[in-house]
All heavy atoms as TSV, in Angstrom:
chain	resi	resn	atom	element	x	y	z
A	1	MET	N	N	-34.284	91.916	-39.205
A	1	MET	CA	C	-33.536	90.968	-39.978
A	1	MET	C	C	-31.924	91.153	-39.830
A	1	MET	O	O	-31.264	90.375	-40.278
A	1	MET	CB	C	-33.904	91.093	-41.441
A	1	MET	CG	C	-33.313	89.971	-42.286
A	1	MET	SD	S	-34.535	89.283	-43.385
A	1	MET	CE	C	-33.446	88.769	-44.710
A	2	ASN	N	N	-31.553	92.194	-38.988
A	2	ASN	CA	C	-30.128	92.330	-38.802
A	2	ASN	C	C	-29.469	91.278	-37.893
A	2	ASN	O	O	-28.359	91.007	-38.079
A	2	ASN	CB	C	-30.092	93.633	-38.068
A	2	ASN	CG	C	-28.499	94.125	-38.028
A	2	ASN	OD1	O	-27.805	93.630	-38.895
A	2	ASN	ND2	N	-28.298	95.165	-37.306
A	3	TYR	N	N	-30.369	90.665	-37.064
A	3	TYR	CA	C	-29.854	89.595	-36.232
A	3	TYR	C	C	-29.368	88.347	-37.046
A	3	TYR	O	O	-28.475	87.486	-36.686
A	3	TYR	CB	C	-30.827	89.186	-35.320
A	3	TYR	CG	C	-32.005	88.345	-35.775
A	3	TYR	CD1	C	-31.963	86.929	-35.899
A	3	TYR	CD2	C	-33.219	89.097	-36.291
A	3	TYR	CE1	C	-33.168	86.300	-36.438
A	3	TYR	CE2	C	-34.202	88.486	-36.818
A	3	TYR	CZ	C	-34.178	87.052	-36.923
A	3	TYR	OH	O	-35.308	86.403	-37.432
A	4	LEU	N	N	-29.783	88.224	-38.297
A	4	LEU	CA	C	-29.456	87.066	-39.172
A	4	LEU	C	C	-28.056	86.969	-39.483
A	4	LEU	O	O	-27.357	86.102	-39.860
A	4	LEU	CB	C	-30.236	86.872	-40.451
A	4	LEU	CG	C	-31.715	86.608	-40.282
A	4	LEU	CD1	C	-32.415	86.555	-41.574
A	4	LEU	CD2	C	-31.787	85.148	-39.625
A	5	LYS	N	N	-27.376	88.329	-39.437
A	5	LYS	CA	C	-25.954	88.456	-39.735
A	5	LYS	C	C	-25.174	87.779	-38.571
A	5	LYS	O	O	-23.954	87.402	-38.687
A	5	LYS	CB	C	-25.517	89.861	-39.810
A	5	LYS	CG	C	-26.104	90.509	-41.097
A	5	LYS	CD	C	-25.586	91.856	-41.330
A	5	LYS	CE	C	-26.157	92.528	-42.504
A	5	LYS	NZ	N	-25.756	93.880	-42.712
A	6	PHE	N	N	-25.681	87.823	-37.376
A	6	PHE	CA	C	-24.875	87.236	-36.346
A	6	PHE	C	C	-25.205	85.777	-36.025
A	6	PHE	O	O	-24.364	85.011	-35.365
A	6	PHE	CB	C	-25.245	88.077	-34.994
A	6	PHE	CG	C	-24.902	89.609	-35.199
A	6	PHE	CD1	C	-25.854	90.423	-35.325
A	6	PHE	CD2	C	-23.432	89.930	-35.219
A	6	PHE	CE1	C	-25.448	91.829	-35.428
A	6	PHE	CE2	C	-23.203	91.286	-35.343
A	6	PHE	CZ	C	-24.196	92.267	-35.501
A	7	THR	N	N	-26.258	85.269	-36.529
A	7	THR	CA	C	-26.560	83.861	-36.270
A	7	THR	C	C	-25.500	82.964	-36.898
A	7	THR	O	O	-25.491	81.863	-36.503
A	7	THR	CB	C	-27.876	83.534	-36.729
A	7	THR	OG1	O	-28.184	83.845	-38.033
A	7	THR	CG2	C	-29.039	84.308	-35.795
A	8	GLN	N	N	-24.960	83.387	-38.112
A	8	GLN	CA	C	-24.047	82.493	-38.713
A	8	GLN	C	C	-22.777	82.096	-37.782
A	8	GLN	O	O	-22.141	81.164	-38.027
A	8	GLN	CB	C	-23.561	83.126	-39.977
A	8	GLN	CG	C	-22.769	84.376	-39.740
A	8	GLN	CD	C	-22.424	85.096	-41.095
A	8	GLN	OE1	O	-22.801	84.561	-42.171
A	8	GLN	NE2	N	-21.816	86.353	-41.035
A	9	TYR	N	N	-22.497	83.074	-36.827
A	9	TYR	CA	C	-21.443	82.737	-35.946
A	9	TYR	C	C	-21.751	81.564	-34.870
A	9	TYR	O	O	-20.782	81.103	-34.324
A	9	TYR	CB	C	-20.927	83.976	-35.221
A	9	TYR	CG	C	-20.387	85.007	-36.311
A	9	TYR	CD1	C	-21.048	86.075	-36.781
A	9	TYR	CD2	C	-19.162	84.850	-36.840
A	9	TYR	CE1	C	-20.530	86.927	-37.637
A	9	TYR	CE2	C	-18.501	85.710	-37.771
A	9	TYR	CZ	C	-19.287	86.768	-38.195
A	9	TYR	OH	O	-18.811	87.522	-39.128
A	10	VAL	N	N	-23.071	81.394	-34.687
A	10	VAL	CA	C	-23.422	80.353	-33.833
A	10	VAL	C	C	-22.930	78.915	-34.309
A	10	VAL	O	O	-22.524	78.108	-33.573
A	10	VAL	CB	C	-24.993	80.322	-33.647
A	10	VAL	CG1	C	-25.379	79.026	-32.841
A	10	VAL	CG2	C	-25.441	81.615	-33.003
A	11	TYR	N	N	-22.732	78.797	-35.707
A	11	TYR	CA	C	-22.309	77.599	-36.305
A	11	TYR	C	C	-20.813	77.524	-35.808
A	11	TYR	O	O	-20.373	76.319	-35.633
A	11	TYR	CB	C	-22.298	77.605	-37.739
A	11	TYR	CG	C	-23.805	77.483	-38.155
A	11	TYR	CD1	C	-24.486	78.425	-38.978
A	11	TYR	CD2	C	-24.481	76.351	-37.943
A	11	TYR	CE1	C	-25.902	78.384	-39.314
A	11	TYR	CE2	C	-25.872	76.181	-38.455
A	11	TYR	CZ	C	-26.472	77.167	-39.053
A	11	TYR	OH	O	-27.733	77.089	-39.512
A	12	LEU	N	N	-20.042	78.591	-35.690
A	12	LEU	CA	C	-18.634	78.448	-35.402
A	12	LEU	C	C	-18.606	78.022	-33.851
A	12	LEU	O	O	-17.662	77.164	-33.528
A	12	LEU	CB	C	-17.945	79.772	-35.612
A	12	LEU	CG	C	-17.700	80.128	-37.096
A	12	LEU	CD1	C	-16.887	81.436	-37.124
A	12	LEU	CD2	C	-16.826	78.902	-37.728
A	13	LEU	N	N	-19.516	78.427	-33.075
A	13	LEU	CA	C	-19.495	78.013	-31.761
A	13	LEU	C	C	-19.813	76.502	-31.585
A	13	LEU	O	O	-19.146	75.839	-30.761
A	13	LEU	CB	C	-20.482	78.801	-30.899
A	13	LEU	CG	C	-20.178	80.310	-30.584
A	13	LEU	CD1	C	-21.280	80.983	-29.983
A	13	LEU	CD2	C	-18.935	80.350	-29.843
A	14	PHE	N	N	-20.716	76.082	-32.327
A	14	PHE	CA	C	-21.021	74.651	-32.344
A	14	PHE	C	C	-19.827	73.807	-32.847
A	14	PHE	O	O	-19.495	72.808	-32.450
A	14	PHE	CB	C	-22.326	74.409	-33.195
A	14	PHE	CG	C	-23.581	74.554	-32.631
A	14	PHE	CD1	C	-24.468	75.438	-33.181
A	14	PHE	CD2	C	-23.861	73.951	-31.466
A	14	PHE	CE1	C	-25.656	75.843	-32.597
A	14	PHE	CE2	C	-25.125	74.236	-30.819
A	14	PHE	CZ	C	-26.009	75.067	-31.381
A	15	ALA	N	N	-19.153	74.352	-33.881
A	15	ALA	CA	C	-17.961	73.611	-34.431
A	15	ALA	C	C	-16.841	73.588	-33.421
A	15	ALA	O	O	-16.228	72.557	-33.181
A	15	ALA	CB	C	-17.518	74.392	-35.674
A	16	ALA	N	N	-16.639	74.629	-32.635
A	16	ALA	CA	C	-15.688	74.665	-31.659
A	16	ALA	C	C	-15.978	73.567	-30.406
A	16	ALA	O	O	-15.112	72.931	-30.053
A	16	ALA	CB	C	-15.365	76.047	-30.958
A	17	PHE	N	N	-17.239	73.600	-30.087
A	17	PHE	CA	C	-17.565	72.600	-29.010
A	17	PHE	C	C	-17.563	71.229	-29.483
A	17	PHE	O	O	-16.881	70.360	-28.756
A	17	PHE	CB	C	-19.146	72.909	-28.682
A	17	PHE	CG	C	-19.633	71.878	-27.780
A	17	PHE	CD1	C	-19.270	71.871	-26.418
A	17	PHE	CD2	C	-20.553	70.898	-28.248
A	17	PHE	CE1	C	-19.776	70.827	-25.521
A	17	PHE	CE2	C	-21.067	69.880	-27.379
A	17	PHE	CZ	C	-20.680	69.953	-26.010
A	18	PHE	N	N	-17.912	70.888	-30.687
A	18	PHE	CA	C	-17.805	69.457	-31.164
A	18	PHE	C	C	-16.465	69.057	-31.542
A	18	PHE	O	O	-16.055	67.936	-31.428
A	18	PHE	CB	C	-18.931	69.159	-32.228
A	18	PHE	CG	C	-20.299	69.081	-31.945
A	18	PHE	CD1	C	-21.209	70.107	-32.057
A	18	PHE	CD2	C	-20.576	68.015	-31.277
A	18	PHE	CE1	C	-22.534	70.013	-31.632
A	18	PHE	CE2	C	-21.957	67.865	-30.735
A	18	PHE	CZ	C	-22.882	68.851	-30.943
A	19	LEU	N	N	-15.531	70.028	-31.902
A	19	LEU	CA	C	-14.118	69.756	-32.133
A	19	LEU	C	C	-13.536	69.372	-30.805
A	19	LEU	O	O	-12.771	68.448	-30.750
A	19	LEU	CB	C	-13.494	71.045	-32.754
A	19	LEU	CG	C	-11.960	70.785	-33.081
A	19	LEU	CD1	C	-11.805	69.551	-34.088
A	19	LEU	CD2	C	-11.405	72.133	-33.593
A	20	TYR	N	N	-13.862	70.165	-29.812
A	20	TYR	CA	C	-13.407	69.934	-28.340
A	20	TYR	C	C	-13.874	68.503	-28.062
A	20	TYR	O	O	-13.034	67.738	-27.461
A	20	TYR	CB	C	-13.764	70.830	-27.457
A	20	TYR	CG	C	-13.427	70.509	-26.061
A	20	TYR	CD1	C	-12.249	70.795	-25.424
A	20	TYR	CD2	C	-14.399	70.124	-25.107
A	20	TYR	CE1	C	-11.908	70.300	-24.160
A	20	TYR	CE2	C	-14.313	69.818	-23.813
A	20	TYR	CZ	C	-12.943	69.953	-23.478
A	20	TYR	OH	O	-12.727	69.617	-22.015
A	21	ASP	N	N	-15.134	68.242	-28.189
A	21	ASP	CA	C	-15.727	66.916	-27.815
A	21	ASP	C	C	-15.128	65.792	-28.514
A	21	ASP	O	O	-14.742	64.771	-27.970
A	21	ASP	CB	C	-17.195	66.917	-28.093
A	21	ASP	CG	C	-17.924	65.777	-27.688
A	21	ASP	OD1	O	-17.748	65.269	-26.435
A	21	ASP	OD2	O	-18.674	65.059	-28.365
A	22	GLY	N	N	-14.796	65.891	-29.907
A	22	GLY	CA	C	-14.200	64.971	-30.630
A	22	GLY	C	C	-12.765	64.623	-30.183
A	22	GLY	O	O	-12.291	63.575	-30.099
A	23	VAL	N	N	-11.920	65.678	-29.967
A	23	VAL	CA	C	-10.615	65.566	-29.427
A	23	VAL	C	C	-10.526	64.888	-28.103
A	23	VAL	O	O	-9.741	63.997	-27.824
A	23	VAL	CB	C	-9.838	66.903	-29.354
A	23	VAL	CG1	C	-8.519	66.729	-28.681
A	23	VAL	CG2	C	-9.704	67.447	-30.802
A	24	THR	N	N	-11.551	65.263	-27.220
A	24	THR	CA	C	-11.653	64.650	-25.956
A	24	THR	C	C	-11.906	63.091	-25.949
A	24	THR	O	O	-11.300	62.180	-25.350
A	24	THR	CB	C	-12.703	65.267	-25.022
A	24	THR	OG1	O	-12.405	66.643	-24.977
A	24	THR	CG2	C	-12.862	64.562	-23.688
A	25	LYS	N	N	-12.921	62.772	-26.978
A	25	LYS	CA	C	-13.305	61.328	-27.118
A	25	LYS	C	C	-11.960	60.625	-27.876
A	25	LYS	O	O	-11.853	59.444	-27.596
A	25	LYS	CB	C	-14.429	61.160	-28.009
A	25	LYS	CG	C	-15.620	61.495	-27.271
A	25	LYS	CD	C	-16.887	61.362	-28.086
A	25	LYS	CE	C	-18.159	61.738	-27.368
A	25	LYS	NZ	N	-19.372	61.785	-28.202
A	26	LEU	N	N	-11.280	61.281	-28.665
A	26	LEU	CA	C	-10.039	60.662	-29.456
A	26	LEU	C	C	-8.954	60.252	-28.284
A	26	LEU	O	O	-8.382	59.380	-28.444
A	26	LEU	CB	C	-9.531	61.672	-30.394
A	26	LEU	CG	C	-8.482	61.014	-31.359
A	26	LEU	CD1	C	-9.128	59.950	-32.234
A	26	LEU	CD2	C	-8.012	62.186	-32.279
A	27	MET	N	N	-8.805	61.168	-27.295
A	27	MET	CA	C	-7.756	61.025	-26.331
A	27	MET	C	C	-8.175	59.795	-25.327
A	27	MET	O	O	-7.231	59.386	-24.717
A	27	MET	CB	C	-7.434	62.298	-25.559
A	27	MET	CG	C	-6.882	63.230	-26.517
A	27	MET	SD	S	-5.399	62.710	-27.094
A	27	MET	CE	C	-4.908	64.002	-28.467
A	28	ASN	N	N	-9.337	59.835	-25.031
A	28	ASN	CA	C	-10.006	58.783	-24.155
A	28	ASN	C	C	-11.004	57.859	-24.905
A	28	ASN	O	O	-12.255	58.240	-24.910
A	28	ASN	CB	C	-10.608	59.503	-23.011
A	28	ASN	CG	C	-11.015	58.459	-21.792
A	28	ASN	OD1	O	-10.760	57.357	-21.929
A	28	ASN	ND2	N	-11.504	59.122	-20.776
A	29	PRO	N	N	-10.541	56.668	-25.353
A	29	PRO	CA	C	-11.460	55.882	-26.149
A	29	PRO	C	C	-12.675	55.278	-25.296
A	29	PRO	O	O	-13.581	54.892	-25.896
A	29	PRO	CB	C	-10.513	54.685	-26.652
A	29	PRO	CG	C	-9.227	55.208	-26.460
A	29	PRO	CD	C	-9.162	56.276	-25.384
A	30	ALA	N	N	-12.562	55.340	-24.085
A	30	ALA	CA	C	-13.607	54.874	-23.288
A	30	ALA	C	C	-14.843	55.631	-23.392
A	30	ALA	O	O	-15.913	55.349	-23.092
A	30	ALA	CB	C	-13.251	54.702	-21.796
A	31	LEU	N	N	-14.707	56.952	-23.760
A	31	LEU	CA	C	-15.894	57.822	-23.947
A	31	LEU	C	C	-16.745	57.475	-25.140
A	31	LEU	O	O	-17.877	58.052	-25.224
A	31	LEU	CB	C	-15.449	59.285	-24.038
A	31	LEU	CG	C	-14.706	59.748	-22.717
A	31	LEU	CD1	C	-14.223	61.214	-22.921
A	31	LEU	CD2	C	-15.675	59.805	-21.625
A	32	GLY	N	N	-16.080	56.843	-26.171
A	32	GLY	CA	C	-16.872	56.469	-27.403
A	32	GLY	C	C	-16.196	56.841	-28.551
A	32	GLY	O	O	-14.992	57.401	-28.590
A	33	SER	N	N	-16.858	56.824	-29.707
A	33	SER	CA	C	-16.239	57.162	-31.018
A	33	SER	C	C	-16.202	58.641	-31.264
A	33	SER	O	O	-17.286	59.288	-31.131
A	33	SER	CB	C	-16.967	56.435	-31.994
A	33	SER	OG	O	-16.550	56.727	-33.369
A	34	PRO	N	N	-15.176	59.226	-31.751
A	34	PRO	CA	C	-15.083	60.710	-31.930
A	34	PRO	C	C	-15.584	61.068	-33.363
A	34	PRO	O	O	-15.727	62.292	-33.613
A	34	PRO	CB	C	-13.607	61.058	-31.768
A	34	PRO	CG	C	-13.072	59.714	-32.254
A	34	PRO	CD	C	-13.843	58.541	-31.773
A	35	TRP	N	N	-15.980	60.096	-34.236
A	35	TRP	CA	C	-16.211	60.451	-35.547
A	35	TRP	C	C	-17.443	61.342	-35.785
A	35	TRP	O	O	-17.562	62.020	-36.671
A	35	TRP	CB	C	-16.063	59.150	-36.373
A	35	TRP	CG	C	-14.859	58.560	-36.192
A	35	TRP	CD1	C	-14.646	57.272	-35.688
A	35	TRP	CD2	C	-13.553	58.941	-36.589
A	35	TRP	NE1	N	-13.312	56.953	-35.716
A	35	TRP	CE2	C	-12.577	58.013	-36.327
A	35	TRP	CE3	C	-13.154	60.173	-37.219
A	35	TRP	CZ2	C	-11.102	58.242	-36.363
A	35	TRP	CZ3	C	-11.735	60.314	-37.304
A	35	TRP	CH2	C	-10.880	59.369	-36.994
A	36	LEU	N	N	-18.396	60.982	-34.986
A	36	LEU	CA	C	-19.652	61.775	-35.057
A	36	LEU	C	C	-19.471	63.181	-34.854
A	36	LEU	O	O	-19.965	64.184	-35.449
A	36	LEU	CB	C	-20.778	61.177	-34.373
A	36	LEU	CG	C	-22.184	61.897	-34.392
A	36	LEU	CD1	C	-22.696	61.754	-35.706
A	36	LEU	CD2	C	-23.195	61.325	-33.373
A	37	SER	N	N	-18.636	63.484	-33.732
A	37	SER	CA	C	-18.369	64.789	-33.324
A	37	SER	C	C	-17.637	65.618	-34.448
A	37	SER	O	O	-17.843	66.719	-34.722
A	37	SER	CB	C	-17.509	64.834	-32.029
A	37	SER	OG	O	-18.231	64.477	-31.030
A	38	PHE	N	N	-16.619	64.798	-35.170
A	38	PHE	CA	C	-15.807	65.467	-36.142
A	38	PHE	C	C	-16.737	65.710	-37.411
A	38	PHE	O	O	-16.605	66.754	-38.201
A	38	PHE	CB	C	-14.615	64.551	-36.634
A	38	PHE	CG	C	-13.607	64.552	-35.586
A	38	PHE	CD1	C	-12.953	63.442	-35.267
A	38	PHE	CD2	C	-13.246	65.688	-34.755
A	38	PHE	CE1	C	-11.889	63.297	-34.391
A	38	PHE	CE2	C	-12.203	65.628	-33.838
A	38	PHE	CZ	C	-11.663	64.394	-33.584
A	39	ILE	N	N	-17.705	64.819	-37.712
A	39	ILE	CA	C	-18.680	65.023	-38.779
A	39	ILE	C	C	-19.549	66.321	-38.618
A	39	ILE	O	O	-19.689	67.082	-39.355
A	39	ILE	CB	C	-19.489	63.804	-39.051
A	39	ILE	CG1	C	-18.688	62.702	-39.597
A	39	ILE	CG2	C	-20.625	64.070	-39.977
A	39	ILE	CD1	C	-19.247	61.349	-39.663
A	40	ILE	N	N	-19.939	66.473	-37.332
A	40	ILE	CA	C	-20.905	67.525	-37.023
A	40	ILE	C	C	-19.929	68.895	-37.041
A	40	ILE	O	O	-20.464	69.924	-37.419
A	40	ILE	CB	C	-21.396	67.306	-35.482
A	40	ILE	CG1	C	-22.408	66.236	-35.564
A	40	ILE	CG2	C	-22.136	68.589	-35.010
A	40	ILE	CD1	C	-23.071	65.880	-34.160
A	41	THR	N	N	-18.656	68.759	-36.598
A	41	THR	CA	C	-17.849	69.904	-36.820
A	41	THR	C	C	-17.690	70.396	-38.263
A	41	THR	O	O	-17.748	71.540	-38.516
A	41	THR	CB	C	-16.506	69.558	-36.199
A	41	THR	OG1	O	-16.587	69.253	-34.806
A	41	THR	CG2	C	-15.415	70.715	-36.353
A	42	ALA	N	N	-17.484	69.482	-39.093
A	42	ALA	CA	C	-17.335	69.667	-40.519
A	42	ALA	C	C	-18.670	70.368	-41.025
A	42	ALA	O	O	-18.539	71.260	-41.892
A	42	ALA	CB	C	-16.961	68.481	-41.313
A	43	VAL	N	N	-19.708	69.750	-40.678
A	43	VAL	CA	C	-21.134	70.292	-41.149
A	43	VAL	C	C	-21.220	71.730	-40.622
A	43	VAL	O	O	-21.766	72.560	-41.429
A	43	VAL	CB	C	-22.234	69.410	-40.697
A	43	VAL	CG1	C	-23.481	69.925	-40.997
A	43	VAL	CG2	C	-22.160	68.048	-41.526
A	44	ALA	N	N	-20.903	71.955	-39.422
A	44	ALA	CA	C	-21.164	73.296	-38.827
A	44	ALA	C	C	-20.278	74.342	-39.546
A	44	ALA	O	O	-20.663	75.521	-39.776
A	44	ALA	CB	C	-20.806	73.228	-37.282
A	45	ILE	N	N	-18.964	73.979	-39.881
A	45	ILE	CA	C	-17.987	74.955	-40.608
A	45	ILE	C	C	-18.632	75.155	-42.067
A	45	ILE	O	O	-18.595	76.229	-42.542
A	45	ILE	CB	C	-16.616	74.281	-40.670
A	45	ILE	CG1	C	-16.124	74.464	-39.259
A	45	ILE	CG2	C	-15.805	75.092	-41.623
A	45	ILE	CD1	C	-14.695	73.697	-39.038
A	46	PHE	N	N	-19.163	73.972	-42.646
A	46	PHE	CA	C	-19.650	74.222	-44.011
A	46	PHE	C	C	-20.840	75.250	-43.944
A	46	PHE	O	O	-21.035	76.021	-44.856
A	46	PHE	CB	C	-20.132	72.855	-44.570
A	46	PHE	CG	C	-21.045	72.994	-45.818
A	46	PHE	CD1	C	-20.423	73.215	-47.027
A	46	PHE	CD2	C	-22.427	72.762	-45.677
A	46	PHE	CE1	C	-21.249	73.265	-48.135
A	46	PHE	CE2	C	-23.183	72.767	-46.801
A	46	PHE	CZ	C	-22.655	73.187	-48.108
A	47	MET	N	N	-21.731	74.984	-42.922
A	47	MET	CA	C	-22.906	75.857	-42.833
A	47	MET	C	C	-22.636	77.322	-42.552
A	47	MET	O	O	-23.299	78.191	-42.998
A	47	MET	CB	C	-23.871	75.289	-41.722
A	47	MET	CG	C	-24.677	74.070	-41.984
A	47	MET	SD	S	-25.611	74.288	-43.429
A	47	MET	CE	C	-26.913	75.482	-42.851
A	48	PHE	N	N	-21.482	77.475	-41.803
A	48	PHE	CA	C	-21.137	78.881	-41.576
A	48	PHE	C	C	-20.693	79.563	-42.906
A	48	PHE	O	O	-21.083	80.631	-43.242
A	48	PHE	CB	C	-19.798	78.974	-40.576
A	48	PHE	CG	C	-19.134	80.231	-40.577
A	48	PHE	CD1	C	-19.625	81.258	-39.887
A	48	PHE	CD2	C	-17.956	80.433	-41.257
A	48	PHE	CE1	C	-19.079	82.482	-39.886
A	48	PHE	CE2	C	-17.218	81.629	-41.283
A	48	PHE	CZ	C	-17.809	82.705	-40.551
A	49	PHE	N	N	-19.839	78.854	-43.698
A	49	PHE	CA	C	-19.598	79.572	-44.947
A	49	PHE	C	C	-20.678	79.526	-45.869
A	49	PHE	O	O	-20.762	80.516	-46.721
A	49	PHE	CB	C	-18.312	78.775	-45.542
A	49	PHE	CG	C	-17.132	78.986	-44.860
A	49	PHE	CD1	C	-16.436	78.060	-44.219
A	49	PHE	CD2	C	-16.466	80.206	-44.966
A	49	PHE	CE1	C	-15.265	78.188	-43.566
A	49	PHE	CE2	C	-15.282	80.512	-44.287
A	49	PHE	CZ	C	-14.701	79.490	-43.560
A	50	PHE	N	N	-21.542	78.560	-45.814
A	50	PHE	CA	C	-22.718	78.661	-46.700
A	50	PHE	C	C	-23.742	79.854	-46.395
A	50	PHE	O	O	-24.083	80.566	-47.311
A	50	PHE	CB	C	-23.609	77.308	-46.645
A	50	PHE	CG	C	-24.757	77.154	-47.471
A	50	PHE	CD1	C	-24.567	76.827	-48.798
A	50	PHE	CD2	C	-25.958	77.343	-46.962
A	50	PHE	CE1	C	-25.797	76.719	-49.619
A	50	PHE	CE2	C	-27.066	77.213	-47.738
A	50	PHE	CZ	C	-27.043	76.820	-49.036
A	51	ARG	N	N	-23.950	80.060	-45.046
A	51	ARG	CA	C	-24.735	81.046	-44.639
A	51	ARG	C	C	-24.166	82.467	-45.041
A	51	ARG	O	O	-24.694	83.452	-45.385
A	51	ARG	CB	C	-25.063	80.998	-43.208
A	51	ARG	CG	C	-25.923	79.897	-42.803
A	51	ARG	CD	C	-27.347	80.071	-42.978
A	51	ARG	NE	N	-27.890	81.294	-42.257
A	51	ARG	CZ	C	-28.584	81.515	-41.265
A	51	ARG	NH1	N	-29.079	80.427	-40.731
A	51	ARG	NH2	N	-28.839	82.768	-40.797
A	52	ARG	N	N	-22.799	82.570	-44.842
A	52	ARG	CA	C	-22.036	83.697	-45.172
A	52	ARG	C	C	-22.170	84.098	-46.557
A	52	ARG	O	O	-22.349	85.347	-46.928
A	52	ARG	CB	C	-20.658	83.540	-44.638
A	52	ARG	CG	C	-19.764	84.740	-44.657
A	52	ARG	CD	C	-18.468	84.534	-44.020
A	52	ARG	NE	N	-17.632	85.681	-44.110
A	52	ARG	CZ	C	-16.484	85.839	-43.570
A	52	ARG	NH1	N	-16.053	84.880	-42.775
A	52	ARG	NH2	N	-15.756	86.878	-43.599
A	53	LYS	N	N	-22.035	83.176	-47.399
A	53	LYS	CA	C	-22.056	83.447	-48.886
A	53	LYS	C	C	-23.420	83.910	-49.205
A	53	LYS	O	O	-23.504	84.915	-49.899
A	53	LYS	CB	C	-21.808	82.122	-49.604
A	53	LYS	CG	C	-21.982	82.269	-51.162
A	53	LYS	CD	C	-21.705	80.988	-51.832
A	53	LYS	CE	C	-21.971	81.080	-53.283
A	53	LYS	NZ	N	-21.966	79.724	-54.021
A	54	PHE	N	N	-24.430	83.268	-48.780
A	54	PHE	CA	C	-25.712	83.820	-49.186
A	54	PHE	C	C	-26.236	85.102	-48.521
A	54	PHE	O	O	-27.028	85.818	-49.028
A	54	PHE	CB	C	-26.841	82.624	-48.922
A	54	PHE	CG	C	-26.879	81.630	-50.064
A	54	PHE	CD1	C	-26.216	80.525	-49.864
A	54	PHE	CD2	C	-27.645	81.851	-51.215
A	54	PHE	CE1	C	-26.175	79.682	-50.994
A	54	PHE	CE2	C	-27.579	80.956	-52.300
A	54	PHE	CZ	C	-26.737	79.856	-52.152
A	55	SER	N	N	-25.613	85.373	-47.261
A	55	SER	CA	C	-25.973	86.523	-46.660
A	55	SER	C	C	-25.393	87.731	-47.566
A	55	SER	O	O	-26.026	88.886	-47.635
A	55	SER	CB	C	-25.303	86.563	-45.324
A	55	SER	OG	O	-25.442	87.876	-44.680
A	56	LYS	N	N	-24.090	87.490	-48.082
A	56	LYS	CA	C	-23.457	88.523	-48.882
A	56	LYS	C	C	-24.244	88.576	-50.182
A	56	LYS	O	O	-24.436	89.861	-50.716
A	56	LYS	CB	C	-22.045	88.243	-49.110
A	56	LYS	CG	C	-21.146	88.411	-47.982
A	56	LYS	CD	C	-19.693	88.058	-48.363
A	56	LYS	CE	C	-18.842	88.207	-47.213
A	56	LYS	NZ	N	-17.456	87.939	-47.463
A	57	LYS	N	N	-24.685	87.551	-50.749
A	57	LYS	CA	C	-25.454	87.706	-51.971
A	57	LYS	C	C	-26.826	88.441	-51.695
A	57	LYS	O	O	-27.169	89.277	-52.582
A	57	LYS	CB	C	-25.900	86.188	-52.455
A	57	LYS	CG	C	-26.504	86.196	-53.830
A	57	LYS	CD	C	-26.830	84.813	-54.181
A	57	LYS	CE	C	-25.600	83.983	-54.713
A	57	LYS	NZ	N	-25.938	82.799	-55.409
A	58	PHE	N	N	-27.475	88.196	-50.747
A	58	PHE	CA	C	-28.773	88.904	-50.350
A	58	PHE	C	C	-28.453	90.377	-50.120
A	58	PHE	O	O	-29.215	91.315	-50.590
A	58	PHE	CB	C	-29.572	88.368	-49.168
A	58	PHE	CG	C	-30.224	87.048	-49.567
A	58	PHE	CD1	C	-30.028	85.955	-48.810
A	58	PHE	CD2	C	-30.973	86.971	-50.700
A	58	PHE	CE1	C	-30.650	84.799	-49.066
A	58	PHE	CE2	C	-31.553	85.788	-51.107
A	58	PHE	CZ	C	-31.488	84.704	-50.199
A	59	ASP	N	N	-27.302	90.802	-49.419
A	59	ASP	CA	C	-26.930	92.148	-49.215
A	59	ASP	C	C	-26.628	92.836	-50.594
A	59	ASP	O	O	-27.072	93.995	-50.770
A	59	ASP	CB	C	-25.774	92.250	-48.339
A	59	ASP	CG	C	-26.083	91.885	-46.847
A	59	ASP	OD1	O	-27.211	91.966	-46.566
A	59	ASP	OD2	O	-25.237	91.654	-46.091
A	60	ASP	N	N	-26.034	92.152	-51.492
A	60	ASP	CA	C	-25.535	92.769	-52.680
A	60	ASP	C	C	-26.885	93.037	-53.452
A	60	ASP	O	O	-27.062	93.997	-54.180
A	60	ASP	CB	C	-24.584	91.917	-53.455
A	60	ASP	CG	C	-23.339	91.975	-52.942
A	60	ASP	OD1	O	-22.982	92.907	-52.073
A	60	ASP	OD2	O	-22.489	90.948	-53.203
A	61	ARG	N	N	-27.782	92.049	-53.438
A	61	ARG	CA	C	-29.028	92.251	-54.152
A	61	ARG	C	C	-29.916	93.355	-53.616
A	61	ARG	O	O	-30.561	94.160	-54.392
A	61	ARG	CB	C	-29.954	90.939	-54.085
A	61	ARG	CG	C	-31.153	91.007	-54.866
A	61	ARG	CD	C	-31.890	89.761	-54.920
A	61	ARG	NE	N	-32.523	89.501	-53.644
A	61	ARG	CZ	C	-33.178	88.545	-53.168
A	61	ARG	NH1	N	-33.370	87.565	-53.943
A	61	ARG	NH2	N	-33.662	88.446	-51.974
A	62	ASN	N	N	-29.967	93.524	-52.305
A	62	ASN	CA	C	-30.627	94.597	-51.783
A	62	ASN	C	C	-29.977	96.038	-51.988
A	62	ASN	O	O	-30.703	97.003	-51.976
A	62	ASN	CB	C	-30.819	94.448	-50.165
A	62	ASN	CG	C	-31.767	93.281	-49.837
A	62	ASN	OD1	O	-32.572	92.974	-50.636
A	62	ASN	ND2	N	-31.605	92.682	-48.675
A	63	LYS	N	N	-28.717	95.989	-52.265
A	63	LYS	CA	C	-27.994	97.242	-52.446
A	63	LYS	C	C	-28.322	97.820	-53.887
A	63	LYS	O	O	-28.475	98.990	-54.231
A	63	LYS	CB	C	-26.551	97.212	-52.274
A	63	LYS	CG	C	-26.067	97.129	-50.781
A	63	LYS	CD	C	-24.676	97.021	-50.706
A	63	LYS	CE	C	-24.188	96.817	-49.347
A	63	LYS	NZ	N	-22.805	96.656	-49.031
A	64	ASN	N	N	-28.468	96.853	-54.754
A	64	ASN	CA	C	-28.773	97.153	-56.185
A	64	ASN	C	C	-30.289	97.605	-56.433
A	64	ASN	O	O	-30.623	98.195	-57.362
A	64	ASN	CB	C	-28.569	95.926	-57.072
A	64	ASN	CG	C	-27.116	95.668	-57.208
A	64	ASN	OD1	O	-26.247	96.600	-57.038
A	64	ASN	ND2	N	-26.726	94.484	-57.446
A	65	SER	N	N	-31.099	97.228	-55.519
A	65	SER	CA	C	-32.496	97.641	-55.574
A	65	SER	C	C	-32.721	99.026	-55.247
A	65	SER	O	O	-32.231	99.798	-54.497
A	65	SER	CB	C	-33.442	96.811	-54.628
A	65	SER	OG	O	-33.295	95.484	-54.966
């Protein structure tokens, strides 16, 4: 279960990729609308902090047991 501590960083990688994709689409309107990429970026960042918060909560609960 130790690998779950590292999987939260995958969300940051997704956020970086979709942020790059959104900026690229913003600079070149022929590629399409950038808003979906920015929404996915925001969701990925939210999920990173959400997973991080609950990971700490579960670690604290396991330490008290």
